[in-house]
PDBQT receptor file of N, H, CA, C and O in Angstrom, charges set to zero:
ATOM      1  N   MET A   1     -41.905  80.833 -13.186  1.00  0.00    +0.000 N 
ATOM      2  CA  MET A   1     -42.719  79.831 -12.532  1.00  0.00    +0.000 C 
ATOM      3  C   MET A   1     -41.970  79.039 -11.495  1.00  0.00    +0.000 C 
ATOM      4  O   MET A   1     -40.835  78.620 -11.725  1.00  0.00    +0.000 OA
ATOM      5  N   GLN A   2     -42.577  78.835 -10.386  1.00  0.00    +0.000 N 
ATOM      6  H   GLN A   2     -43.498  79.176 -10.199  1.00  0.00    +0.000 HD
ATOM      7  CA  GLN A   2     -41.920  78.160  -9.321  1.00  0.00    +0.000 C 
ATOM      8  C   GLN A   2     -42.852  77.088  -8.766  1.00  0.00    +0.000 C 
ATOM      9  O   GLN A   2     -44.031  77.367  -8.549  1.00  0.00    +0.000 OA
ATOM     10  N   GLY A   3     -42.394  75.949  -8.544  1.00  0.00    +0.000 N 
ATOM     11  H   GLY A   3     -41.436  75.722  -8.721  1.00  0.00    +0.000 HD
ATOM     12  CA  GLY A   3     -43.159  74.875  -7.997  1.00  0.00    +0.000 C 
ATOM     13  C   GLY A   3     -43.010  74.734  -6.512  1.00  0.00    +0.000 C 
ATOM     14  O   GLY A   3     -41.971  75.109  -5.968  1.00  0.00    +0.000 OA
ATOM     15  N   GLY A   4     -43.991  74.216  -5.836  1.00  0.00    +0.000 N 
ATOM     16  H   GLY A   4     -44.835  73.912  -6.278  1.00  0.00    +0.000 HD
ATOM     17  CA  GLY A   4     -43.919  74.017  -4.407  1.00  0.00    +0.000 C 
ATOM     18  C   GLY A   4     -43.144  72.754  -4.101  1.00  0.00    +0.000 C 
ATOM     19  O   GLY A   4     -43.058  71.850  -4.932  1.00  0.00    +0.000 OA
ATOM     20  N   THR A   5     -42.586  72.694  -2.919  1.00  0.00    +0.000 N 
ATOM     21  H   THR A   5     -42.656  73.428  -2.244  1.00  0.00    +0.000 HD
ATOM     22  CA  THR A   5     -41.872  71.519  -2.507  1.00  0.00    +0.000 C 
ATOM     23  C   THR A   5     -42.342  71.149  -1.079  1.00  0.00    +0.000 C 
ATOM     24  O   THR A   5     -43.134  71.854  -0.454  1.00  0.00    +0.000 OA
ATOM     25  N   ILE A   6     -41.846  70.085  -0.633  1.00  0.00    +0.000 N 
ATOM     26  H   ILE A   6     -41.202  69.512  -1.141  1.00  0.00    +0.000 HD
ATOM     27  CA  ILE A   6     -42.243  69.651   0.723  1.00  0.00    +0.000 C 
ATOM     28  C   ILE A   6     -41.754  70.691   1.767  1.00  0.00    +0.000 C 
ATOM     29  O   ILE A   6     -42.399  70.878   2.798  1.00  0.00    +0.000 OA
ATOM     30  N   SER A   7     -40.664  71.335   1.506  1.00  0.00    +0.000 N 
ATOM     31  H   SER A   7     -40.140  71.183   0.668  1.00  0.00    +0.000 HD
ATOM     32  CA  SER A   7     -40.231  72.320   2.513  1.00  0.00    +0.000 C 
ATOM     33  C   SER A   7     -41.138  73.543   2.647  1.00  0.00    +0.000 C 
ATOM     34  O   SER A   7     -41.362  74.010   3.764  1.00  0.00    +0.000 OA
ATOM     35  N   CYS A   8     -41.658  74.066   1.561  1.00  0.00    +0.000 N 
ATOM     36  H   CYS A   8     -41.476  73.686   0.654  1.00  0.00    +0.000 HD
ATOM     37  CA  CYS A   8     -42.540  75.225   1.774  1.00  0.00    +0.000 C 
ATOM     38  C   CYS A   8     -43.970  74.819   2.202  1.00  0.00    +0.000 C 
ATOM     39  O   CYS A   8     -44.712  75.675   2.686  1.00  0.00    +0.000 OA
ATOM     40  N   HIS A   9     -44.376  73.556   2.043  1.00  0.00    +0.000 N 
ATOM     41  H   HIS A   9     -43.774  72.861   1.651  1.00  0.00    +0.000 HD
ATOM     42  CA  HIS A   9     -45.778  73.182   2.387  1.00  0.00    +0.000 C 
ATOM     43  C   HIS A   9     -45.906  72.384   3.657  1.00  0.00    +0.000 C 
ATOM     44  O   HIS A   9     -46.966  72.395   4.282  1.00  0.00    +0.000 OA
ATOM     45  N   ALA A  10     -44.896  71.715   4.046  1.00  0.00    +0.000 N 
ATOM     46  H   ALA A  10     -44.034  71.706   3.538  1.00  0.00    +0.000 HD
ATOM     47  CA  ALA A  10     -44.997  70.867   5.209  1.00  0.00    +0.000 C 
ATOM     48  C   ALA A  10     -43.958  71.202   6.290  1.00  0.00    +0.000 C 
ATOM     49  O   ALA A  10     -44.322  71.437   7.442  1.00  0.00    +0.000 OA
ATOM     50  N   ILE A  11     -42.700  71.226   5.935  1.00  0.00    +0.000 N 
ATOM     51  H   ILE A  11     -42.404  71.036   4.999  1.00  0.00    +0.000 HD
ATOM     52  CA  ILE A  11     -41.691  71.405   6.968  1.00  0.00    +0.000 C 
ATOM     53  C   ILE A  11     -41.634  72.859   7.527  1.00  0.00    +0.000 C 
ATOM     54  O   ILE A  11     -41.523  73.075   8.734  1.00  0.00    +0.000 OA
ATOM     55  N   ASN A  12     -41.711  73.799   6.634  1.00  0.00    +0.000 N 
ATOM     56  H   ASN A  12     -41.801  73.624   5.654  1.00  0.00    +0.000 HD
ATOM     57  CA  ASN A  12     -41.638  75.241   7.153  1.00  0.00    +0.000 C 
ATOM     58  C   ASN A  12     -42.734  75.524   8.115  1.00  0.00    +0.000 C 
ATOM     59  O   ASN A  12     -42.496  76.249   9.081  1.00  0.00    +0.000 OA
ATOM     60  N   GLY A  13     -43.934  75.005   7.930  1.00  0.00    +0.000 N 
ATOM     61  H   GLY A  13     -44.127  74.417   7.145  1.00  0.00    +0.000 HD
ATOM     62  CA  GLY A  13     -45.059  75.226   8.866  1.00  0.00    +0.000 C 
ATOM     63  C   GLY A  13     -44.768  74.694  10.193  1.00  0.00    +0.000 C 
ATOM     64  O   GLY A  13     -45.264  75.239  11.179  1.00  0.00    +0.000 OA
ATOM     65  N   SER A  14     -43.956  73.608  10.310  1.00  0.00    +0.000 N 
ATOM     66  H   SER A  14     -43.553  73.165   9.509  1.00  0.00    +0.000 HD
ATOM     67  CA  SER A  14     -43.597  73.041  11.537  1.00  0.00    +0.000 C 
ATOM     68  C   SER A  14     -42.400  73.745  12.232  1.00  0.00    +0.000 C 
ATOM     69  O   SER A  14     -42.274  73.739  13.457  1.00  0.00    +0.000 OA
ATOM     70  N   LEU A  15     -41.516  74.359  11.376  1.00  0.00    +0.000 N 
ATOM     71  H   LEU A  15     -41.618  74.364  10.381  1.00  0.00    +0.000 HD
ATOM     72  CA  LEU A  15     -40.302  74.931  11.911  1.00  0.00    +0.000 C 
ATOM     73  C   LEU A  15     -40.545  76.412  12.346  1.00  0.00    +0.000 C 
ATOM     74  O   LEU A  15     -39.971  76.863  13.337  1.00  0.00    +0.000 OA
ATOM     75  N   TYR A  16     -41.342  77.108  11.645  1.00  0.00    +0.000 N 
ATOM     76  H   TYR A  16     -41.808  76.741  10.840  1.00  0.00    +0.000 HD
ATOM     77  CA  TYR A  16     -41.478  78.562  11.908  1.00  0.00    +0.000 C 
ATOM     78  C   TYR A  16     -42.866  78.914  12.465  1.00  0.00    +0.000 C 
ATOM     79  O   TYR A  16     -43.869  78.479  11.900  1.00  0.00    +0.000 OA
ATOM     80  N   ALA A  17     -42.952  79.689  13.556  1.00  0.00    +0.000 N 
ATOM     81  H   ALA A  17     -42.137  80.042  14.015  1.00  0.00    +0.000 HD
ATOM     82  CA  ALA A  17     -44.192  80.022  14.127  1.00  0.00    +0.000 C 
ATOM     83  C   ALA A  17     -44.974  80.950  13.287  1.00  0.00    +0.000 C 
ATOM     84  O   ALA A  17     -46.199  80.841  13.245  1.00  0.00    +0.000 OA
ATOM     85  N   LYS A  18     -44.312  81.905  12.580  1.00  0.00    +0.000 N 
ATOM     86  H   LYS A  18     -43.316  81.994  12.615  1.00  0.00    +0.000 HD
ATOM     87  CA  LYS A  18     -44.957  82.875  11.676  1.00  0.00    +0.000 C 
ATOM     88  C   LYS A  18     -44.395  82.778  10.272  1.00  0.00    +0.000 C 
ATOM     89  O   LYS A  18     -43.192  82.952  10.076  1.00  0.00    +0.000 OA
ATOM     90  N   LEU A  19     -45.197  82.518   9.343  1.00  0.00    +0.000 N 
ATOM     91  H   LEU A  19     -46.174  82.377   9.502  1.00  0.00    +0.000 HD
ATOM     92  CA  LEU A  19     -44.832  82.528   7.941  1.00  0.00    +0.000 C 
ATOM     93  C   LEU A  19     -45.510  83.618   7.174  1.00  0.00    +0.000 C 
ATOM     94  O   LEU A  19     -46.626  83.988   7.541  1.00  0.00    +0.000 OA
ATOM     95  N   PRO A  20     -44.923  84.164   6.133  1.00  0.00    +0.000 N 
ATOM     96  CA  PRO A  20     -45.621  85.189   5.389  1.00  0.00    +0.000 C 
ATOM     97  C   PRO A  20     -46.736  84.654   4.507  1.00  0.00    +0.000 C 
ATOM     98  O   PRO A  20     -47.342  85.412   3.750  1.00  0.00    +0.000 OA
ATOM     99  N   TYR A  21     -47.007  83.389   4.591  1.00  0.00    +0.000 N 
ATOM    100  H   TYR A  21     -46.514  82.774   5.206  1.00  0.00    +0.000 HD
ATOM    101  CA  TYR A  21     -48.124  82.741   3.838  1.00  0.00    +0.000 C 
ATOM    102  C   TYR A  21     -48.733  81.660   4.662  1.00  0.00    +0.000 C 
ATOM    103  O   TYR A  21     -48.133  81.218   5.642  1.00  0.00    +0.000 OA
ATOM    104  N   ASP A  22     -49.941  81.204   4.288  1.00  0.00    +0.000 N 
ATOM    105  H   ASP A  22     -50.428  81.563   3.491  1.00  0.00    +0.000 HD
ATOM    106  CA  ASP A  22     -50.562  80.067   4.949  1.00  0.00    +0.000 C 
ATOM    107  C   ASP A  22     -50.362  78.940   3.981  1.00  0.00    +0.000 C 
ATOM    108  O   ASP A  22     -50.863  79.002   2.858  1.00  0.00    +0.000 OA
ATOM    109  N   PRO A  23     -49.610  77.854   4.394  1.00  0.00    +0.000 N 
ATOM    110  CA  PRO A  23     -49.285  76.765   3.513  1.00  0.00    +0.000 C 
ATOM    111  C   PRO A  23     -50.482  75.979   3.057  1.00  0.00    +0.000 C 
ATOM    112  O   PRO A  23     -50.362  75.205   2.108  1.00  0.00    +0.000 OA
ATOM    113  N   ILE A  24     -51.655  76.136   3.692  1.00  0.00    +0.000 N 
ATOM    114  H   ILE A  24     -51.752  76.765   4.463  1.00  0.00    +0.000 HD
ATOM    115  CA  ILE A  24     -52.841  75.453   3.272  1.00  0.00    +0.000 C 
ATOM    116  C   ILE A  24     -53.807  76.339   2.447  1.00  0.00    +0.000 C 
ATOM    117  O   ILE A  24     -54.367  75.895   1.445  1.00  0.00    +0.000 OA
ATOM    118  N   LYS A  25     -53.982  77.565   2.881  1.00  0.00    +0.000 N 
ATOM    119  H   LYS A  25     -53.528  77.925   3.695  1.00  0.00    +0.000 HD
ATOM    120  CA  LYS A  25     -55.005  78.467   2.227  1.00  0.00    +0.000 C 
ATOM    121  C   LYS A  25     -54.374  79.168   1.064  1.00  0.00    +0.000 C 
ATOM    122  O   LYS A  25     -55.120  79.527   0.153  1.00  0.00    +0.000 OA
ATOM    123  N   ASN A  26     -53.038  79.417   0.981  1.00  0.00    +0.000 N 
ATOM    124  H   ASN A  26     -52.432  79.126   1.721  1.00  0.00    +0.000 HD
ATOM    125  CA  ASN A  26     -52.479  80.263  -0.023  1.00  0.00    +0.000 C 
ATOM    126  C   ASN A  26     -51.989  79.558  -1.283  1.00  0.00    +0.000 C 
ATOM    127  O   ASN A  26     -51.457  80.187  -2.198  1.00  0.00    +0.000 OA
ATOM    128  N   PHE A  27     -52.180  78.233  -1.313  1.00  0.00    +0.000 N 
ATOM    129  H   PHE A  27     -52.612  77.722  -0.570  1.00  0.00    +0.000 HD
ATOM    130  CA  PHE A  27     -51.716  77.519  -2.496  1.00  0.00    +0.000 C 
ATOM    131  C   PHE A  27     -52.863  76.703  -3.060  1.00  0.00    +0.000 C 
ATOM    132  O   PHE A  27     -53.771  76.274  -2.348  1.00  0.00    +0.000 OA
ATOM    133  N   GLN A  28     -52.785  76.507  -4.367  1.00  0.00    +0.000 N 
ATOM    134  H   GLN A  28     -52.047  76.855  -4.945  1.00  0.00    +0.000 HD
ATOM    135  CA  GLN A  28     -53.863  75.796  -5.047  1.00  0.00    +0.000 C 
ATOM    136  C   GLN A  28     -53.224  74.930  -6.112  1.00  0.00    +0.000 C 
ATOM    137  O   GLN A  28     -52.376  75.425  -6.855  1.00  0.00    +0.000 OA
ATOM    138  N   PRO A  29     -53.594  73.640  -6.227  1.00  0.00    +0.000 N 
ATOM    139  CA  PRO A  29     -53.001  72.771  -7.209  1.00  0.00    +0.000 C 
ATOM    140  C   PRO A  29     -53.394  73.288  -8.590  1.00  0.00    +0.000 C 
ATOM    141  O   PRO A  29     -54.520  73.757  -8.755  1.00  0.00    +0.000 OA
ATOM    142  N   ILE A  30     -52.503  73.223  -9.598  1.00  0.00    +0.000 N 
ATOM    143  H   ILE A  30     -51.589  72.842  -9.463  1.00  0.00    +0.000 HD
ATOM    144  CA  ILE A  30     -52.797  73.657 -10.919  1.00  0.00    +0.000 C 
ATOM    145  C   ILE A  30     -52.693  72.468 -11.936  1.00  0.00    +0.000 C 
ATOM    146  O   ILE A  30     -53.087  72.600 -13.095  1.00  0.00    +0.000 OA
ATOM    147  N   THR A  31     -52.193  71.394 -11.500  1.00  0.00    +0.000 N 
ATOM    148  H   THR A  31     -51.874  71.287 -10.559  1.00  0.00    +0.000 HD
ATOM    149  CA  THR A  31     -52.012  70.268 -12.414  1.00  0.00    +0.000 C 
ATOM    150  C   THR A  31     -51.929  68.985 -11.567  1.00  0.00    +0.000 C 
ATOM    151  O   THR A  31     -51.725  69.035 -10.354  1.00  0.00    +0.000 OA
ATOM    152  N   MET A  32     -52.087  67.884 -12.214  1.00  0.00    +0.000 N 
ATOM    153  H   MET A  32     -52.254  67.843 -13.199  1.00  0.00    +0.000 HD
ATOM    154  CA  MET A  32     -51.931  66.631 -11.576  1.00  0.00    +0.000 C 
ATOM    155  C   MET A  32     -50.774  65.953 -12.213  1.00  0.00    +0.000 C 
ATOM    156  O   MET A  32     -50.468  66.215 -13.376  1.00  0.00    +0.000 OA
ATOM    157  N   ILE A  33     -50.105  65.073 -11.482  1.00  0.00    +0.000 N 
ATOM    158  H   ILE A  33     -50.354  64.859 -10.537  1.00  0.00    +0.000 HD
ATOM    159  CA  ILE A  33     -48.941  64.325 -12.046  1.00  0.00    +0.000 C 
ATOM    160  C   ILE A  33     -49.472  63.052 -12.608  1.00  0.00    +0.000 C 
ATOM    161  O   ILE A  33     -50.263  62.331 -12.000  1.00  0.00    +0.000 OA
ATOM    162  N   GLY A  34     -48.986  62.802 -13.828  1.00  0.00    +0.000 N 
ATOM    163  H   GLY A  34     -48.342  63.388 -14.322  1.00  0.00    +0.000 HD
ATOM    164  CA  GLY A  34     -49.372  61.555 -14.527  1.00  0.00    +0.000 C 
ATOM    165  C   GLY A  34     -48.663  60.358 -14.074  1.00  0.00    +0.000 C 
ATOM    166  O   GLY A  34     -47.585  60.432 -13.484  1.00  0.00    +0.000 OA
ATOM    167  N   LEU A  35     -49.272  59.223 -14.349  1.00  0.00    +0.000 N 
ATOM    168  H   LEU A  35     -50.147  59.163 -14.828  1.00  0.00    +0.000 HD
ATOM    169  CA  LEU A  35     -48.685  57.894 -13.990  1.00  0.00    +0.000 C 
ATOM    170  C   LEU A  35     -48.353  57.245 -15.291  1.00  0.00    +0.000 C 
ATOM    171  O   LEU A  35     -49.199  57.193 -16.185  1.00  0.00    +0.000 OA
ATOM    172  N   VAL A  36     -47.137  56.740 -15.436  1.00  0.00    +0.000 N 
ATOM    173  H   VAL A  36     -46.451  56.783 -14.711  1.00  0.00    +0.000 HD
ATOM    174  CA  VAL A  36     -46.668  56.063 -16.614  1.00  0.00    +0.000 C 
ATOM    175  C   VAL A  36     -46.279  54.663 -16.277  1.00  0.00    +0.000 C 
ATOM    176  O   VAL A  36     -45.567  54.442 -15.297  1.00  0.00    +0.000 OA
ATOM    177  N   VAL A  37     -46.729  53.689 -17.067  1.00  0.00    +0.000 N 
ATOM    178  H   VAL A  37     -47.307  53.868 -17.862  1.00  0.00    +0.000 HD
ATOM    179  CA  VAL A  37     -46.418  52.315 -16.842  1.00  0.00    +0.000 C 
ATOM    180  C   VAL A  37     -46.043  51.704 -18.187  1.00  0.00    +0.000 C 
ATOM    181  O   VAL A  37     -46.354  52.272 -19.233  1.00  0.00    +0.000 OA
ATOM    182  N   ARG A  38     -45.382  50.561 -18.167  1.00  0.00    +0.000 N 
ATOM    183  H   ARG A  38     -45.128  50.100 -17.317  1.00  0.00    +0.000 HD
ATOM    184  CA  ARG A  38     -45.019  49.851 -19.359  1.00  0.00    +0.000 C 
ATOM    185  C   ARG A  38     -46.303  49.417 -20.112  1.00  0.00    +0.000 C 
ATOM    186  O   ARG A  38     -47.357  49.231 -19.504  1.00  0.00    +0.000 OA
ATOM    187  N   ALA A  39     -46.188  49.268 -21.398  1.00  0.00    +0.000 N 
ATOM    188  H   ALA A  39     -45.332  49.419 -21.892  1.00  0.00    +0.000 HD
ATOM    189  CA  ALA A  39     -47.360  48.855 -22.157  1.00  0.00    +0.000 C 
ATOM    190  C   ALA A  39     -47.850  47.458 -21.805  1.00  0.00    +0.000 C 
ATOM    191  O   ALA A  39     -49.045  47.185 -21.920  1.00  0.00    +0.000 OA
ATOM    192  N   ASP A  40     -46.959  46.567 -21.380  1.00  0.00    +0.000 N 
ATOM    193  H   ASP A  40     -45.989  46.789 -21.287  1.00  0.00    +0.000 HD
ATOM    194  CA  ASP A  40     -47.308  45.210 -21.033  1.00  0.00    +0.000 C 
ATOM    195  C   ASP A  40     -47.644  45.062 -19.509  1.00  0.00    +0.000 C 
ATOM    196  O   ASP A  40     -47.734  43.936 -19.018  1.00  0.00    +0.000 OA
ATOM    197  N   SER A  41     -47.823  46.159 -18.781  1.00  0.00    +0.000 N 
ATOM    198  H   SER A  41     -47.749  47.073 -19.179  1.00  0.00    +0.000 HD
ATOM    199  CA  SER A  41     -48.139  46.136 -17.367  1.00  0.00    +0.000 C 
ATOM    200  C   SER A  41     -49.513  45.442 -17.167  1.00  0.00    +0.000 C 
ATOM    201  O   SER A  41     -50.380  45.431 -18.040  1.00  0.00    +0.000 OA
ATOM    202  N   LEU A  42     -49.642  44.866 -15.954  1.00  0.00    +0.000 N 
ATOM    203  H   LEU A  42     -48.938  44.875 -15.244  1.00  0.00    +0.000 HD
ATOM    204  CA  LEU A  42     -50.943  44.366 -15.579  1.00  0.00    +0.000 C 
ATOM    205  C   LEU A  42     -51.945  45.390 -15.293  1.00  0.00    +0.000 C 
ATOM    206  O   LEU A  42     -53.150  45.149 -15.370  1.00  0.00    +0.000 OA
ATOM    207  N   TYR A  43     -51.451  46.574 -14.950  1.00  0.00    +0.000 N 
ATOM    208  H   TYR A  43     -50.472  46.770 -14.887  1.00  0.00    +0.000 HD
ATOM    209  CA  TYR A  43     -52.282  47.662 -14.559  1.00  0.00    +0.000 C 
ATOM    210  C   TYR A  43     -52.391  48.742 -15.641  1.00  0.00    +0.000 C 
ATOM    211  O   TYR A  43     -51.377  49.245 -16.125  1.00  0.00    +0.000 OA
ATOM    212  N   LYS A  44     -53.622  49.093 -16.015  1.00  0.00    +0.000 N 
ATOM    213  H   LYS A  44     -54.446  48.684 -15.622  1.00  0.00    +0.000 HD
ATOM    214  CA  LYS A  44     -53.791  50.105 -17.029  1.00  0.00    +0.000 C 
ATOM    215  C   LYS A  44     -54.393  51.430 -16.470  1.00  0.00    +0.000 C 
ATOM    216  O   LYS A  44     -54.362  52.459 -17.145  1.00  0.00    +0.000 OA
ATOM    217  N   THR A  45     -54.915  51.385 -15.282  1.00  0.00    +0.000 N 
ATOM    218  H   THR A  45     -54.940  50.549 -14.734  1.00  0.00    +0.000 HD
ATOM    219  CA  THR A  45     -55.471  52.553 -14.609  1.00  0.00    +0.000 C 
ATOM    220  C   THR A  45     -55.017  52.522 -13.144  1.00  0.00    +0.000 C 
ATOM    221  O   THR A  45     -54.566  51.495 -12.638  1.00  0.00    +0.000 OA
ATOM    222  N   VAL A  46     -55.149  53.664 -12.487  1.00  0.00    +0.000 N 
ATOM    223  H   VAL A  46     -55.516  54.498 -12.898  1.00  0.00    +0.000 HD
ATOM    224  CA  VAL A  46     -54.791  53.749 -11.094  1.00  0.00    +0.000 C 
ATOM    225  C   VAL A  46     -55.718  52.888 -10.242  1.00  0.00    +0.000 C 
ATOM    226  O   VAL A  46     -55.314  52.324  -9.225  1.00  0.00    +0.000 OA
ATOM    227  N   GLN A  47     -57.003  52.802 -10.695  1.00  0.00    +0.000 N 
ATOM    228  H   GLN A  47     -57.332  53.261 -11.520  1.00  0.00    +0.000 HD
ATOM    229  CA  GLN A  47     -57.987  51.958  -9.881  1.00  0.00    +0.000 C 
ATOM    230  C   GLN A  47     -57.565  50.501  -9.952  1.00  0.00    +0.000 C 
ATOM    231  O   GLN A  47     -57.920  49.764  -9.033  1.00  0.00    +0.000 OA
ATOM    232  N   GLU A  48     -56.861  50.026 -10.926  1.00  0.00    +0.000 N 
ATOM    233  H   GLU A  48     -56.572  50.625 -11.673  1.00  0.00    +0.000 HD
ATOM    234  CA  GLU A  48     -56.537  48.621 -11.084  1.00  0.00    +0.000 C 
ATOM    235  C   GLU A  48     -55.312  48.185 -10.232  1.00  0.00    +0.000 C 
ATOM    236  O   GLU A  48     -54.999  46.996 -10.158  1.00  0.00    +0.000 OA
ATOM    237  N   ARG A  49     -54.635  49.149  -9.601  1.00  0.00    +0.000 N 
ATOM    238  H   ARG A  49     -54.889  50.114  -9.661  1.00  0.00    +0.000 HD
ATOM    239  CA  ARG A  49     -53.433  48.833  -8.886  1.00  0.00    +0.000 C 
ATOM    240  C   ARG A  49     -53.706  47.925  -7.721  1.00  0.00    +0.000 C 
ATOM    241  O   ARG A  49     -52.781  47.554  -6.998  1.00  0.00    +0.000 OA
TER     242      ARG A  49
């Protein structure tokens, strides 16, 4: 398994005229990153930030 990074999704598209992939069409998110806060935080959800 390999994760994408800023280099393969943003920088390479700017640096190279021809890539063997389309950085927008050929990738699909498979998970979301979680947000962790302290239990005594004022914020309990992303909407409360």
